[in-house]
MMTF fields as JSON, N, C-alpha, C and O atoms, coordinates in Angstrom:
{
  "mmtfVersion": "1.0.0",
  "mmtfProducer": "UNKNOWN",
  "numBonds": 283,
  "numAtoms": 284,
  "numGroups": 71,
  "numChains": 1,
  "numModels": 1,
  "chainsPerModel": [1],
  "groupsPerChain": [71],
  "chainIdList": ["A"],
  "bondAtomList": [4, 2, 8, 6, 12, 10, 16, 14, 20, 18, 24, 22, 28, 26, 32, 30, 36, 34, 40, 38, 44, 42, 48, 46, 52, 50, 56, 54, 60, 58, 64, 62, 68, 66, 72, 70, 76, 74, 80, 78, 84, 82, 88, 86, 92, 90, 96, 94, 100, 98, 104, 102, 108, 106, 112, 110, 116, 114, 120, 118, 124, 122, 128, 126, 132, 130, 136, 134, 140, 138, 144, 142, 148, 146, 152, 150, 156, 154, 160, 158, 164, 162, 168, 166, 172, 170, 176, 174, 180, 178, 184, 182, 188, 186, 192, 190, 196, 194, 200, 198, 204, 202, 208, 206, 212, 210, 216, 214, 220, 218, 224, 222, 228, 226, 232, 230, 236, 234, 240, 238, 244, 242, 248, 246, 252, 250, 256, 254, 260, 258, 264, 262, 268, 266, 272, 270, 276, 274, 280, 278],
  "bondOrderList": [1, 1, 1, 1, 1, 1, 1, 1, 1, 1, 1, 1, 1, 1, 1, 1, 1, 1, 1, 1, 1, 1, 1, 1, 1, 1, 1, 1, 1, 1, 1, 1, 1, 1, 1, 1, 1, 1, 1, 1, 1, 1, 1, 1, 1, 1, 1, 1, 1, 1, 1, 1, 1, 1, 1, 1, 1, 1, 1, 1, 1, 1, 1, 1, 1, 1, 1, 1, 1, 1],
  "groupList": [{"groupName": "MET", "atomNameList": ["N", "CA", "C", "O"], "elementList": ["N", "C", "C", "O"], "formalChargeList": [0, 0, 0, 0], "bondAtomList": [1, 0, 2, 1, 3, 2], "bondOrderList": [1, 1, 2], "singleLetterCode": "M", "chemCompType": "L-PEPTIDE LINKING"}, {"groupName": "SER", "atomNameList": ["N", "CA", "C", "O"], "elementList": ["N", "C", "C", "O"], "formalChargeList": [0, 0, 0, 0], "bondAtomList": [1, 0, 2, 1, 3, 2], "bondOrderList": [1, 1, 2], "singleLetterCode": "S", "chemCompType": "L-PEPTIDE LINKING"}, {"groupName": "ARG", "atomNameList": ["N", "CA", "C", "O"], "elementList": ["N", "C", "C", "O"], "formalChargeList": [0, 0, 0, 0], "bondAtomList": [1, 0, 2, 1, 3, 2], "bondOrderList": [1, 1, 2], "singleLetterCode": "R", "chemCompType": "L-PEPTIDE LINKING"}, {"groupName": "TRP", "atomNameList": ["N", "CA", "C", "O"], "elementList": ["N", "C", "C", "O"], "formalChargeList": [0, 0, 0, 0], "bondAtomList": [1, 0, 2, 1, 3, 2], "bondOrderList": [1, 1, 2], "singleLetterCode": "W", "chemCompType": "L-PEPTIDE LINKING"}, {"groupName": "LEU", "atomNameList": ["N", "CA", "C", "O"], "elementList": ["N", "C", "C", "O"], "formalChargeList": [0, 0, 0, 0], "bondAtomList": [1, 0, 2, 1, 3, 2], "bondOrderList": [1, 1, 2], "singleLetterCode": "L", "chemCompType": "L-PEPTIDE LINKING"}, {"groupName": "GLU", "atomNameList": ["N", "CA", "C", "O"], "elementList": ["N", "C", "C", "O"], "formalChargeList": [0, 0, 0, 0], "bondAtomList": [1, 0, 2, 1, 3, 2], "bondOrderList": [1, 1, 2], "singleLetterCode": "E", "chemCompType": "L-PEPTIDE LINKING"}, {"groupName": "VAL", "atomNameList": ["N", "CA", "C", "O"], "elementList": ["N", "C", "C", "O"], "formalChargeList": [0, 0, 0, 0], "bondAtomList": [1, 0, 2, 1, 3, 2], "bondOrderList": [1, 1, 2], "singleLetterCode": "V", "chemCompType": "L-PEPTIDE LINKING"}, {"groupName": "ASP", "atomNameList": ["N", "CA", "C", "O"], "elementList": ["N", "C", "C", "O"], "formalChargeList": [0, 0, 0, 0], "bondAtomList": [1, 0, 2, 1, 3, 2], "bondOrderList": [1, 1, 2], "singleLetterCode": "D", "chemCompType": "L-PEPTIDE LINKING"}, {"groupName": "PRO", "atomNameList": ["N", "CA", "C", "O"], "elementList": ["N", "C", "C", "O"], "formalChargeList": [0, 0, 0, 0], "bondAtomList": [1, 0, 2, 1, 3, 2], "bondOrderList": [1, 1, 2], "singleLetterCode": "P", "chemCompType": "L-PEPTIDE LINKING"}, {"groupName": "ALA", "atomNameList": ["N", "CA", "C", "O"], "elementList": ["N", "C", "C", "O"], "formalChargeList": [0, 0, 0, 0], "bondAtomList": [1, 0, 2, 1, 3, 2], "bondOrderList": [1, 1, 2], "singleLetterCode": "A", "chemCompType": "L-PEPTIDE LINKING"}, {"groupName": "CYS", "atomNameList": ["N", "CA", "C", "O"], "elementList": ["N", "C", "C", "O"], "formalChargeList": [0, 0, 0, 0], "bondAtomList": [1, 0, 2, 1, 3, 2], "bondOrderList": [1, 1, 2], "singleLetterCode": "C", "chemCompType": "L-PEPTIDE LINKING"}, {"groupName": "GLY", "atomNameList": ["N", "CA", "C", "O"], "elementList": ["N", "C", "C", "O"], "formalChargeList": [0, 0, 0, 0], "bondAtomList": [1, 0, 2, 1, 3, 2], "bondOrderList": [1, 1, 2], "singleLetterCode": "G", "chemCompType": "PEPTIDE LINKING"}, {"groupName": "ILE", "atomNameList": ["N", "CA", "C", "O"], "elementList": ["N", "C", "C", "O"], "formalChargeList": [0, 0, 0, 0], "bondAtomList": [1, 0, 2, 1, 3, 2], "bondOrderList": [1, 1, 2], "singleLetterCode": "I", "chemCompType": "L-PEPTIDE LINKING"}, {"groupName": "TYR", "atomNameList": ["N", "CA", "C", "O"], "elementList": ["N", "C", "C", "O"], "formalChargeList": [0, 0, 0, 0], "bondAtomList": [1, 0, 2, 1, 3, 2], "bondOrderList": [1, 1, 2], "singleLetterCode": "Y", "chemCompType": "L-PEPTIDE LINKING"}, {"groupName": "HIS", "atomNameList": ["N", "CA", "C", "O"], "elementList": ["N", "C", "C", "O"], "formalChargeList": [0, 0, 0, 0], "bondAtomList": [1, 0, 2, 1, 3, 2], "bondOrderList": [1, 1, 2], "singleLetterCode": "H", "chemCompType": "L-PEPTIDE LINKING"}, {"groupName": "LYS", "atomNameList": ["N", "CA", "C", "O"], "elementList": ["N", "C", "C", "O"], "formalChargeList": [0, 0, 0, 0], "bondAtomList": [1, 0, 2, 1, 3, 2], "bondOrderList": [1, 1, 2], "singleLetterCode": "K", "chemCompType": "L-PEPTIDE LINKING"}, {"groupName": "GLN", "atomNameList": ["N", "CA", "C", "O"], "elementList": ["N", "C", "C", "O"], "formalChargeList": [0, 0, 0, 0], "bondAtomList": [1, 0, 2, 1, 3, 2], "bondOrderList": [1, 1, 2], "singleLetterCode": "Q", "chemCompType": "L-PEPTIDE LINKING"}, {"groupName": "THR", "atomNameList": ["N", "CA", "C", "O"], "elementList": ["N", "C", "C", "O"], "formalChargeList": [0, 0, 0, 0], "bondAtomList": [1, 0, 2, 1, 3, 2], "bondOrderList": [1, 1, 2], "singleLetterCode": "T", "chemCompType": "L-PEPTIDE LINKING"}],
  "groupTypeList": [0, 1, 2, 3, 2, 4, 5, 4, 6, 4, 7, 8, 6, 9, 10, 7, 11, 2, 11, 6, 10, 9, 5, 0, 4, 8, 5, 2, 12, 5, 4, 7, 2, 3, 11, 13, 8, 6, 12, 7, 11, 9, 5, 12, 8, 8, 9, 4, 6, 5, 14, 9, 6, 2, 9, 6, 2, 1, 10, 8, 15, 16, 9, 4, 14, 4, 6, 5, 7, 17, 10],
  "groupIdList": [1, 2, 3, 4, 5, 6, 7, 8, 9, 10, 11, 12, 13, 14, 15, 16, 17, 18, 19, 20, 21, 22, 23, 24, 25, 26, 27, 28, 29, 30, 31, 32, 33, 34, 35, 36, 37, 38, 39, 40, 41, 42, 43, 44, 45, 46, 47, 48, 49, 50, 51, 52, 53, 54, 55, 56, 57, 58, 59, 60, 61, 62, 63, 64, 65, 66, 67, 68, 69, 70, 71],
  "secStructList": [7, 7, 7, 3, 3, 3, 3, 3, 3, 3, 7, 6, 6, 6, 7, 7, 7, 7, 7, 2, 2, 2, 2, 2, 7, 6, 6, 6, 3, 3, 3, 7, 6, 6, 1, 7, 3, 3, 3, 7, 7, 7, 7, 7, 7, 4, 4, 4, 2, 2, 2, 2, 2, 2, 2, 2, 2, 2, 7, 6, 6, 7, 7, 3, 3, 3, 3, 3, 3, 3, 7],
  "xCoordList": [-1.137, -2.321, -2.498, -2.606, -2.526, -2.719, -4.206, -4.973, -4.578, -5.959, -5.942, -4.934, -7.027, -7.079, -7.792, -8.593, -7.487, -8.164, -8.35, -7.573, -9.352, -9.619, -9.32, -9.662, -8.672, -8.495, -8.782, -8.621, -9.208, -9.49, -8.22, -7.445, -8.022, -6.866, -7.379, -8.222, -6.878, -7.287, -6.15, -5.0, -6.468, -5.52, -5.752, -6.698, -4.909, -5.159, -5.037, -5.594, -4.327, -4.193, -5.496, -5.897, -6.147, -7.393, -8.59, -9.541, -8.547, -9.681, -9.876, -8.916, -11.135, -11.416, -12.3, -12.844, -12.436, -13.078, -14.575, -15.1, -15.269, -16.736, -17.414, -18.527, -16.757, -17.277, -18.298, -18.887, -18.529, -19.504, -19.106, -19.964, -17.822, -17.357, -17.667, -18.04, -17.517, -17.794, -19.282, -19.659, -20.111, -21.551, -21.9, -22.791, -21.199, -21.484, -20.875, -21.411, -19.765, -19.067, -18.537, -17.325, -19.435, -18.99, -18.278, -17.602, -18.427, -17.752, -16.236, -15.494, -15.775, -14.341, -13.765, -12.547, -14.635, -14.148, -14.749, -15.966, -13.879, -14.294, -13.767, -12.885, -14.305, -13.805, -12.971, -13.311, -11.872, -11.07, -11.754, -12.836, -11.16, -11.83, -11.983, -12.737, -11.273, -11.401, -12.328, -12.559, -12.864, -13.799, -13.17, -13.842, -11.882, -11.203, -11.277, -11.232, -11.391, -11.552, -10.293, -9.172, -10.517, -9.475, -9.943, -10.968, -9.186, -9.55, -8.853, -7.658, -9.569, -8.984, -7.953, -7.21, -7.88, -6.845, -7.115, -6.333, -8.206, -8.539, -9.046, -9.542, -8.909, -9.423, -10.931, -11.624, -11.426, -12.871, -13.473, -13.179, -14.309, -14.905, -15.968, -16.51, -16.26, -17.247, -18.585, -19.213, -19.012, -20.301, -20.298, -21.362, -19.114, -19.034, -18.535, -18.407, -18.256, -17.697, -18.642, -18.207, -19.916, -20.876, -20.932, -21.021, -20.882, -20.886, -19.597, -19.627, -18.487, -17.207, -17.21, -16.725, -17.75, -17.836, -18.704, -18.363, -19.811, -20.675, -19.959, -20.11, -19.184, -18.433, -17.414, -17.265, -16.717, -15.736, -16.434, -15.967, -17.522, -18.242, -18.872, -19.1, -19.155, -19.813, -18.845, -19.273, -17.566, -16.581, -16.585, -16.259, -16.948, -17.038, -15.685, -15.642, -14.602, -13.262, -12.475, -11.311, -13.099, -12.453, -11.143, -10.128, -11.199, -10.018, -9.948, -8.928, -11.006, -11.07, -11.028, -11.708, -10.217, -10.049, -10.074, -9.661, -10.559, -10.464, -9.292, -9.198, -8.404, -7.219, -7.258, -7.462, -7.06, -7.019, -5.568, -4.656, -5.379, -4.042, -4.077, -5.101, -2.995, -2.932, -2.068, -1.052, -2.494, -1.772, -0.984, -0.303],
  "yCoordList": [68.845, 68.047, 67.908, 68.906, 66.685, 66.474, 66.298, 65.841, 66.659, 66.47, 65.739, 65.75, 65.125, 64.399, 65.226, 66.108, 64.927, 65.552, 64.506, 63.556, 64.674, 63.78, 64.492, 65.661, 63.767, 64.321, 63.255, 62.06, 63.704, 62.802, 62.571, 63.494, 61.322, 60.959, 60.155, 59.271, 60.459, 59.792, 58.934, 59.372, 57.72, 56.864, 57.115, 56.574, 57.923, 58.296, 57.13, 57.183, 56.096, 54.935, 54.134, 53.619, 54.032, 53.264, 54.024, 53.412, 55.348, 56.173, 56.095, 56.171, 55.941, 55.95, 57.136, 57.156, 58.116, 59.372, 59.33, 60.021, 58.559, 58.513, 59.724, 60.082, 60.356, 61.591, 61.431, 62.422, 60.217, 59.988, 60.765, 61.338, 60.79, 61.462, 62.955, 63.526, 63.584, 65.017, 65.309, 66.367, 64.385, 64.543, 64.425, 65.118, 63.551, 63.305, 64.36, 64.617, 64.972, 65.925, 67.111, 67.305, 67.896, 69.02, 70.116, 70.962, 70.104, 71.111, 70.913, 71.856, 69.704, 69.406, 68.81, 68.769, 68.347, 67.667, 68.317, 68.463, 68.7, 69.192, 68.22, 67.41, 68.3, 67.469, 68.311, 69.457, 67.731, 68.444, 68.323, 67.744, 68.842, 68.86, 67.474, 67.312, 66.472, 65.101, 64.27, 63.094, 64.88, 64.191, 63.52, 62.786, 63.765, 63.176, 64.126, 65.344, 63.577, 64.418, 65.181, 64.686, 66.395, 67.234, 67.557, 68.211, 67.094, 67.278, 68.523, 68.702, 69.377, 70.65, 70.514, 71.462, 69.368, 69.132, 69.711, 69.508, 70.424, 71.001, 69.91, 68.869, 70.174, 69.275, 69.126, 70.082, 67.931, 67.696, 68.149, 67.559, 69.185, 69.652, 68.659, 67.888, 68.678, 67.742, 67.729, 66.677, 68.862, 68.934, 68.167, 67.816, 67.902, 67.213, 65.774, 65.092, 65.308, 63.959, 62.905, 62.012, 62.995, 62.008, 62.007, 60.943, 63.179, 63.273, 62.685, 62.025, 62.927, 62.386, 60.863, 60.196, 60.318, 58.863, 58.287, 57.255, 58.938, 58.473, 58.534, 57.636, 59.584, 59.701, 58.576, 57.991, 58.274, 57.186, 55.851, 55.068, 55.598, 54.329, 54.206, 53.097, 55.338, 55.32, 55.165, 54.939, 55.282, 55.19, 53.783, 52.823, 53.645, 52.31, 51.61, 50.385, 52.346, 51.769, 51.752, 51.352, 52.182, 52.264, 53.056, 52.673, 54.156, 55.004, 56.165, 56.85, 56.388, 57.505, 56.964, 55.992, 57.614, 57.148, 58.327, 59.434, 58.077, 59.043, 58.61, 57.453, 59.548, 59.252, 60.105, 61.318, 59.444, 60.157, 60.55, 59.728, 61.803, 62.329, 63.053, 63.636, 63.029, 63.78, 65.014, 64.988, 66.065, 67.342, 67.579, 68.598],
  "zCoordList": [-36.69, -36.961, -38.473, -39.186, -38.948, -40.382, -40.671, -39.824, -41.848, -42.275, -43.613, -44.319, -43.947, -45.202, -46.247, -45.939, -47.452, -48.581, -49.663, -49.756, -50.46, -51.571, -52.87, -53.052, -53.773, -55.107, -56.147, -55.898, -57.305, -58.414, -59.208, -59.459, -59.599, -60.411, -61.601, -61.443, -62.768, -64.0, -64.525, -64.567, -64.922, -65.636, -67.123, -67.696, -67.754, -69.147, -70.123, -71.219, -69.743, -70.618, -70.637, -71.681, -69.492, -69.406, -69.971, -70.457, -69.908, -70.335, -71.845, -72.611, -72.264, -73.699, -74.113, -75.217, -73.22, -73.579, -73.762, -74.634, -72.987, -73.1, -72.462, -72.847, -71.492, -70.906, -69.807, -69.374, -69.34, -68.277, -67.025, -66.354, -66.706, -65.493, -65.514, -64.489, -66.665, -66.771, -66.605, -66.101, -67.024, -66.819, -65.335, -64.842, -64.636, -63.224, -62.299, -61.221, -62.707, -61.846, -62.666, -62.761, -63.253, -64.09, -63.304, -63.889, -61.975, -61.152, -61.134, -60.861, -61.422, -61.36, -62.645, -62.814, -63.556, -64.758, -66.003, -66.122, -66.916, -68.232, -69.274, -68.987, -70.473, -71.558, -72.505, -72.799, -72.982, -73.978, -75.344, -75.439, -76.361, -77.667, -78.296, -79.255, -77.763, -78.245, -77.366, -77.646, -76.295, -75.413, -74.209, -73.484, -73.987, -72.827, -71.635, -71.807, -70.436, -69.249, -68.873, -68.999, -68.411, -67.843, -66.432, -66.239, -65.455, -64.053, -63.538, -63.776, -62.846, -62.408, -61.298, -61.045, -60.626, -59.624, -58.254, -57.325, -58.119, -56.813, -55.871, -56.301, -54.612, -53.575, -53.741, -54.089, -53.492, -53.545, -52.217, -51.178, -52.234, -50.983, -50.49, -51.281, -49.203, -48.642, -49.393, -49.518, -49.88, -50.579, -51.902, -52.411, -52.465, -53.756, -53.646, -54.663, -52.449, -52.292, -52.854, -53.581, -52.532, -53.03, -54.555, -55.168, -55.169, -56.629, -57.217, -58.256, -56.554, -57.015, -56.945, -57.859, -55.872, -55.738, -56.857, -57.434, -57.162, -58.263, -59.607, -60.435, -59.823, -61.073, -61.203, -62.276, -60.119, -60.126, -60.408, -61.236, -59.739, -59.917, -61.296, -61.78, -61.932, -63.24, -64.402, -65.534, -64.146, -65.221, -65.813, -65.114, -67.087, -67.681, -67.827, -67.943, -67.822, -67.974, -66.664, -66.646, -65.574, -64.255, -64.328, -63.746, -65.053, -65.246, -64.266, -64.187, -63.532, -62.601, -61.167, -60.836, -60.326, -58.957, -57.998, -58.344, -56.797, -55.699, -54.843, -54.432, -54.58, -53.793, -52.535, -52.589, -51.405, -50.128, -49.861, -49.956, -49.532, -49.271, -47.939, -47.584, -47.203, -45.965, -46.165, -46.86, -45.546, -45.654, -44.39, -44.27]
}
């Protein structure tokens, strides 16, 4: 039986380091010393899915994406 999981993926070329995503989802995204997001790579748990969706939608450069993967 396969199950799905959500993970955050960043397009580093599109990102301009505004940090909106880290404000919206600090549980999974930190900023490096230049202000660019560092995503921890862990699966997005159900309790954080809504926050992750808001972070993706809030990205001014559309550089952050939620990707569905099956295990």
